[in-house]
PAZAPA-4460 file (N, C-alpha, C; in steps of 0.05 Angstrom, whole numbers, plus 32768, in hexadecimal, padded with zeros to 4 digits):
% residues 74
    n_x    n_y    n_z   ca_x   ca_y   ca_z    c_x    c_y    c_z   seq   type   mol
   87B5   8DA9   87C3   87CE   8DB6   87BC   87D2   8DB2   879E     1      M     A
   87D7   8DC7   878F   87DD   8DC6   8773   87FA   8DBF   876F     2      K     A
   8800   8DAE   875B   881C   8DA6   8756   8822   8DAC   8739     3      V     A
   8839   8DB9   8734   8843   8DBE   8719   885F   8DB2   8718     4      T     A
   8865   8DA5   8702   887F   8D97   8700   8890   8DA5   86EB     5      T     A
   88A9   8DAB   86F1   88BC   8DB5   86DE   88D5   8DA3   86DF     6      Y     A
   88E1   8D9F   86C8   88FA   8D90   86C7   8910   8DA5   86C4     7      E     A
   8924   8DA4   86D6   893A   8DB7   86D5   8954   8DA8   86D7     8      G     A
   896A   8DB7   86D5   8985   8DAB   86D8   8995   8DBB   86EC     9      V     A
   89A9   8DAF   86F7   89BB   8DBD   870A   89D2   8DC8   86FA    10      V     A
   89D6   8DE2   86FC   89EC   8DF0   86F0   89F9   8E01   8705    11      E     A
   8A13   8DFD   8709   8A22   8E0C   871D   8A15   8E0B   8739    12      N     A
   8A0B   8DF3   8740   89FF   8DEF   875A   89E3   8DFB   875D    13      G     A
   89D7   8E05   8748   89BC   8E10   874A   89AA   8E01   8737    14      R     A
   8991   8DFF   873E   897D   8DF2   872D   8973   8E07   8719    15      V     A
   8977   8E00   86FF   896E   8E12   86EA   8955   8E06   86DE    16      E     A
   893F   8E16   86DE   8926   8E0D   86D2   8925   8E15   86B5    17      L     A
   8914   8E09   86A6   8912   8E10   8689   8907   8E2D   8686    18      P     A
   890D   8E3A   8670   8903   8E55   866B   88E4   8E54   866C    19      P     A
   88D9   8E69   8678   88BC   8E6B   867B   88B1   8E60   8695    20      G     A
   88C2   8E51   86A3   88B9   8E47   86BD   88BC   8E5D   86D2    21      A     A
   88A6   8E66   86DC   88A6   8E7C   86EF   889A   8E73   870A    22      S     A
   88A9   8E77   871F   889F   8E70   873A   889F   8E89   874A    23      L     A
   888A   8E8C   875B   8889   8EA4   876D   889F   8EA2   8783    24      P     A
   88A7   8EB9   878D   88BA   8EBA   87A3   88AE   8EAA   87BB    25      E     A
   88C0   8E9D   87C9   88B8   8E8E   87E1   88A7   8E76   87DB    26      K     A
   88A5   8E6D   87C1   8895   8E56   87BA   88A2   8E3D   87C6    27      A     A
   8892   8E2C   87D1   889B   8E12   87DC   88A0   8E00   87C4    28      K     A
   88B8   8DF4   87C2   88BE   8DE2   87AC   88CA   8DC8   87B7    29      V     A
   88C8   8DB3   87A8   88D4   8D9A   87AF   88E6   8D91   8798    30      Y     A
   88FE   8D89   879E   8911   8D80   878A   8914   8D62   878C    31      V     A
   890E   8D54   8777   8910   8D37   8776   8928   8D31   8764    32      V     A
   893C   8D23   876F   8954   8D1D   8760   8954   8CFF   8759    33      V     A
   8952   8CF8   873F   8954   8CDC   8738   8970   8CD2   873D    34      P     A
   8973   8CB8   873F   898D   8CAC   8744   89A2   8CB6   8730    35      E     A
   89B8   8CBF   873A   89CD   8CCA   8728   89E2   8CB5   8724    36      V     A
   89E7   8CAE   870B   89FC   8C9A   8705   8A13   8CA9   86F7    37      V     A
   8A2A   8CA8   8703   8A41   8CB7   86F8   8A49   8CAC   86DC    38      E     A
   8A4D   8C92   86DB   8A55   8C86   86C1   8A41   8C70   86BC    39      I     A
   8A32   8C73   86A7   8A1E   8C5E   86A1   8A2C   8C47   8693    40      E     A
   8A2B   8C30   86A0   8A36   8C18   8694   8A21   8C0D   8681    41      A     A
   8A2A   8C01   866C   8A17   8BF5   8658   8A06   8BE0   8666    42      P     A
   89ED   8BDF   865F   89DB   8BCB   866A   89E0   8BB0   865D    43      R     A
   89E1   8B9C   866E   89E6   8B81   8664   89CE   8B70   866B    44      V     A
   89C4   8B61   8658   89AE   8B4F   865D   89B9   8B35   8668    45      A     A
   89AC   8B2B   867D   89B4   8B12   8689   899E   8AFD   8683    46      H     A
   89A5   8AE7   8678   8992   8AD1   8673   899B   8ABA   8685    47      V     A
   8989   8AB4   8697   8990   8A9F   86AB   8983   8A85   86A2    48      Y     A
   8990   8A6F   86A8   8985   8A55   86A2   896F   8A4E   86B6    49      S     A
   895A   8A41   86AC   8945   8A39   86BF   894F   8A24   86D3    50      P     A
   8944   8A24   86EA   894B   8A11   86FE   8932   8A02   8707    51      R     A
   8935   89E9   870E   891F   89D9   8718   891B   89DF   8736    52      L     A
   8902   89E1   873E   88FD   89E6   875A   8907   89CE   876B    53      A     A
   8904   89B6   875F   890D   899E   876D   8920   898F   875A    54      N     A
   893A   8990   875F   894D   8983   874D   8948   8966   8748    55      P     A
   8939   8958   875A   8933   893C   8755   8920   8939   873D    56      A     A
   8912   894E   8734   8901   894D   871D   8910   894B   8703    57      D     A
   892A   894E   8704   893B   894D   86EB   8938   8932   86DD    58      A     A
   8931   891D   86EB   892E   8903   86DF   8918   8903   86CA    59      V     A
   8904   8915   86CD   88EE   8916   86BA   88F7   8923   869F    60      H     A
   890E   892F   869F   8918   893D   8687   892F   892E   867A    61      F     A
   8933   8915   8681   894A   8905   8677   8946   8901   8659    62      K     A
   895C   8906   8649   895A   8904   862C   895B   88E7   8624    63      M     A
   894A   88E0   8611   8949   88C5   8606   8955   88C6   85EA    64      K     A
   896A   88B7   85E5   8978   88B7   85CC   8970   889D   85BD    65      V     A
   8967   88A1   85A4   895F   888A   8594   8970   888A   857B    66      T     A
   8977   8872   8571   8988   8870   8559   8975   8869   8542    67      K     A
   8977   8879   852D   8967   8874   8515   8979   886B   84FE    68      E     A
   896D   885D   84EB   897D   8853   84D5   8986   886A   84C3    69      G     A
   8999   8864   84B1   89A4   8879   84A0   8992   887E   8488    70      T     A
   8980   886C   8482   896E   886F   846B   8956   887F   8473    71      D     A
   8952   8896   8466   893B   88A7   846D   8922   889E   845F    72      A     A
   8924   888A   844E   890D   887F   8441   8903   8891   8429    73      G     A
   8915   88A0   841E   890D   88B1   8408   8914   88A4   83EE    74      L     A
***
């Protein structure tokens, strides 16, 4: 089966094909409609914090604080 693809738009309830698109009478056609979104909300990126698979492993990431002198030795 040979397949030709045209992109058209719906105007007044009818599918309008681009100029030059010619189909024979009684041609079998398929209309694929992508998801229609009435009002497109702005896309927002979500950055999630990583989670440990085993919360008990958090002990391995404990911060060690050390106090250093005020003289940098310069």
